[in-house]
C-alpha positions as a Markdown table, in Angstrom:
| # | Residue | x | y | z |
|---|---|---|---|---|
| 1 | Unk | 64.3 | 15.4 | -6.0 |
| 2 | Unk | 61.5 | 12.8 | -6.3 |
| 3 | Unk | 61.1 | 11.2 | -9.7 |
| 4 | Unk | 57.8 | 9.1 | -9.1 |
| 5 | Unk | 55.2 | 8.2 | -6.8 |
| 6 | Unk | 55.9 | 5.6 | -4.1 |
| 7 | Unk | 53.7 | 2.5 | -3.9 |
| 8 | Unk | 52.2 | 3.7 | -0.5 |
| 9 | Unk | 50.8 | 6.7 | -2.2 |
| 10 | Unk | 49.3 | 5.0 | -5.4 |
| 11 | Unk | 47.1 | 2.4 | -3.0 |
| 12 | Unk | 46.4 | 5.1 | -1.0 |
| 13 | Unk | 44.8 | 7.0 | -3.8 |
| 14 | Unk | 43.0 | 4.2 | -5.3 |
| 15 | Unk | 41.7 | 3.3 | -1.6 |
| 16 | Unk | 40.1 | 6.9 | -1.7 |
| 17 | Unk | 38.6 | 6.4 | -5.1 |
| 18 | Unk | 37.3 | 3.3 | -4.2 |
| 19 | Unk | 35.6 | 4.5 | -1.0 |
| 20 | Unk | 34.3 | 7.7 | -2.6 |
| 21 | Unk | 32.7 | 5.4 | -5.9 |
| 22 | Unk | 31.1 | 2.7 | -3.2 |
| 23 | Unk | 29.7 | 5.7 | -1.3 |
| 24 | Unk | 28.2 | 7.1 | -4.7 |
| 25 | Unk | 27.0 | 3.6 | -5.8 |
| 26 | Unk | 25.3 | 3.0 | -2.5 |
| 27 | Unk | 23.4 | 6.4 | -2.1 |
| 28 | Unk | 22.2 | 6.2 | -5.8 |
| 29 | Unk | 21.1 | 2.9 | -4.7 |
| 30 | Unk | 18.9 | 4.1 | -1.8 |
| 31 | Unk | 17.7 | 6.7 | -3.6 |
| 32 | Unk | 16.5 | 4.6 | -6.0 |
| 33 | Unk | 15.0 | 2.3 | -3.5 |
| 34 | Unk | 13.2 | 5.2 | -1.7 |
| 35 | Unk | 11.7 | 6.4 | -5.2 |
| 36 | Unk | 10.3 | 3.1 | -5.6 |
| 37 | Unk | 8.5 | 2.9 | -2.1 |
| 38 | Unk | 7.2 | 6.4 | -2.6 |
| 39 | Unk | 5.7 | 5.3 | -6.3 |
| 40 | Unk | 3.9 | 2.2 | -4.4 |
| 41 | Unk | 2.9 | 4.1 | -1.6 |
| 42 | Unk | 1.4 | 6.7 | -3.8 |
| 43 | Unk | -0.4 | 4.0 | -6.0 |
| 44 | Unk | -1.7 | 2.3 | -2.6 |
| 45 | Unk | -3.2 | 5.2 | -1.5 |
| 46 | Unk | -5.0 | 5.8 | -4.5 |
| 47 | Unk | -6.4 | 2.1 | -4.4 |
| 48 | Unk | -7.6 | 2.7 | -1.0 |
| 49 | Unk | -9.7 | 6.3 | -2.1 |
| 50 | Unk | -10.7 | 4.3 | -5.5 |
| 51 | Unk | -12.3 | 1.7 | -3.1 |
| 52 | Unk | -13.7 | 4.0 | -0.5 |
| 53 | Unk | -15.4 | 5.9 | -3.4 |
| 54 | Unk | -16.7 | 2.7 | -4.8 |
| 55 | Unk | -18.3 | 1.6 | -1.4 |
| 56 | Unk | -19.6 | 5.0 | -1.2 |
| 57 | Unk | -21.6 | 4.3 | -4.5 |
| 58 | Unk | -22.7 | 0.7 | -3.3 |
| 59 | Unk | -24.0 | 2.6 | -0.2 |
| 60 | Unk | -25.8 | 4.9 | -2.2 |
| 61 | Unk | -27.4 | 2.4 | -4.3 |
| 62 | Unk | -28.6 | 0.3 | -1.5 |
| 63 | Unk | -28.4 | 0.8 | 1.9 |
| 64 | Unk | -29.8 | -2.3 | 3.2 |
| 65 | Unk | -27.8 | -4.6 | 0.9 |
| 66 | Unk | -24.7 | -2.7 | 1.7 |
| 67 | Unk | -25.4 | -2.8 | 5.5 |
| 68 | Unk | -26.0 | -6.5 | 5.2 |
| 69 | Unk | -22.2 | -7.1 | 4.1 |
| 70 | Unk | -20.9 | -5.8 | 7.2 |
| 71 | Unk | -20.7 | -7.8 | 10.4 |
| 72 | Unk | -20.0 | -7.3 | 14.2 |
| 73 | Unk | -17.3 | -8.9 | 14.6 |
| 74 | Unk | -16.1 | -7.4 | 11.0 |
| 75 | Unk | -16.2 | -9.2 | 7.9 |
| 76 | Unk | -13.2 | -9.1 | 5.3 |
| 77 | Unk | -14.0 | -8.7 | 1.6 |
| 78 | Unk | -11.6 | -8.9 | -1.4 |
| 79 | Unk | -11.7 | -5.8 | -3.6 |
| 80 | Unk | -9.2 | -6.4 | -5.7 |
| 81 | Unk | -11.4 | -5.9 | -8.9 |
| 82 | Unk | -14.2 | -3.6 | -7.1 |
| 83 | Unk | -16.8 | -6.4 | -8.1 |
| 84 | Unk | -19.5 | -6.3 | -5.3 |
| 85 | Unk | -18.0 | -8.3 | -2.4 |
| 86 | Unk | -17.2 | -11.5 | -4.5 |
| 87 | Unk | -15.3 | -13.6 | -1.8 |
| 88 | Unk | -14.2 | -13.0 | 1.8 |
| 89 | Unk | -10.3 | -12.4 | 2.2 |
| 90 | Unk | -7.9 | -12.1 | -0.8 |
| 91 | Unk | -5.8 | -15.1 | -1.3 |
| 92 | Unk | -1.9 | -14.7 | -2.1 |
| 93 | Unk | -2.2 | -15.0 | -5.4 |
| 94 | Unk | -5.1 | -12.3 | -6.1 |
| 95 | Unk | -3.9 | -8.9 | -7.1 |
| 96 | Unk | -5.5 | -5.6 | -8.2 |
| 97 | Unk | -6.1 | -6.0 | -11.9 |
| 98 | Unk | -3.2 | -4.4 | -13.8 |
| 99 | Unk | -1.4 | -3.0 | -10.3 |
| 100 | Unk | 0.5 | -5.8 | -9.3 |
| 101 | Unk | 1.7 | -6.6 | -6.4 |
| 102 | Unk | -0.9 | -5.0 | -4.8 |
| 103 | Unk | -3.8 | -6.4 | -2.8 |
| 104 | Unk | -6.8 | -4.6 | -1.7 |
| 105 | Unk | -9.2 | -5.6 | 1.3 |
| 106 | Unk | -11.8 | -4.3 | 3.5 |
| 107 | Unk | -13.3 | -5.0 | 6.8 |
| 108 | Unk | -16.6 | -3.9 | 7.2 |
| 109 | Unk | -18.1 | -3.5 | 10.6 |
| 110 | Unk | -21.8 | -2.7 | 11.3 |
| 111 | Unk | -22.7 | -0.6 | 14.4 |
| 112 | Unk | -26.1 | 1.1 | 15.9 |
| 113 | Unk | -25.1 | 4.4 | 17.0 |
| 114 | Unk | -27.0 | 7.1 | 18.6 |
| 115 | Unk | -28.4 | 8.6 | 15.2 |
| 116 | Unk | -28.7 | 5.1 | 13.3 |
| 117 | Unk | -26.7 | 2.6 | 11.6 |
| 118 | Unk | -23.3 | 2.9 | 10.7 |
| 119 | Unk | -21.0 | 0.7 | 8.7 |
| 120 | Unk | -17.0 | 1.4 | 9.3 |
| 121 | Unk | -14.9 | 0.3 | 6.7 |
| 122 | Unk | -11.2 | -0.5 | 7.2 |
| 123 | Unk | -9.4 | -0.4 | 3.4 |
| 124 | Unk | -6.1 | -2.2 | 3.5 |
| 125 | Unk | -3.7 | -2.2 | 0.4 |
| 126 | Unk | -0.7 | -4.2 | 0.8 |
| 127 | Unk | 2.1 | -5.0 | -1.3 |
| 128 | Unk | 5.9 | -6.9 | -1.0 |
| 129 | Unk | 9.2 | -5.8 | -2.8 |
| 130 | Unk | 12.6 | -6.1 | -1.7 |
| 131 | Unk | 12.2 | -3.9 | 1.3 |
| 132 | Unk | 9.5 | -6.3 | 2.6 |
| 133 | Unk | 5.9 | -5.9 | 3.1 |
| 134 | Unk | 4.1 | -2.5 | 3.3 |
| 135 | Unk | 0.3 | -1.3 | 3.2 |
| 136 | Unk | -1.7 | 1.7 | 3.3 |
| 137 | Unk | -4.6 | 1.7 | 5.5 |
| 138 | Unk | -7.9 | 3.9 | 5.2 |
| 139 | Unk | -10.9 | 4.1 | 7.7 |
| 140 | Unk | -14.3 | 5.6 | 6.4 |
| 141 | Unk | -17.7 | 5.7 | 8.4 |
| 142 | Unk | -20.8 | 5.0 | 6.2 |
| 143 | Unk | -24.3 | 6.2 | 7.4 |
| 144 | Unk | -27.5 | 5.9 | 5.6 |
| 145 | Unk | -27.7 | 9.6 | 5.2 |
| 146 | Unk | -30.9 | 9.7 | 2.5 |
């Protein structure tokens, strides 16, 4: 009759418990990173939609001024604060107000299409986190519909 456990059984049991705990911690960490990435992607998508609506309002205010901000090749504008085209591309220290670490730029390209003038807006929101650099891009076409 056995009185106790051998050292091999104890080491094996500790090894199995350790492997299970490491797997649980890795799974929780992966889940947390994916949740943060999904949250940031949702914020970035909202920021692209916000910029698209702002550009639409600028187009509706004065088409000629809006069209003059575009170019062929495209002109790049920083839209971090949604001020009317303050500068060209965003510097590495310019973030969307209260939404660090996001940077928002728009490339405006003018075109003369069959039914009139058109501006293509490629809105890009990008951010960097522990997993690397990410971006969300949206393209909208504007015409002088009035």
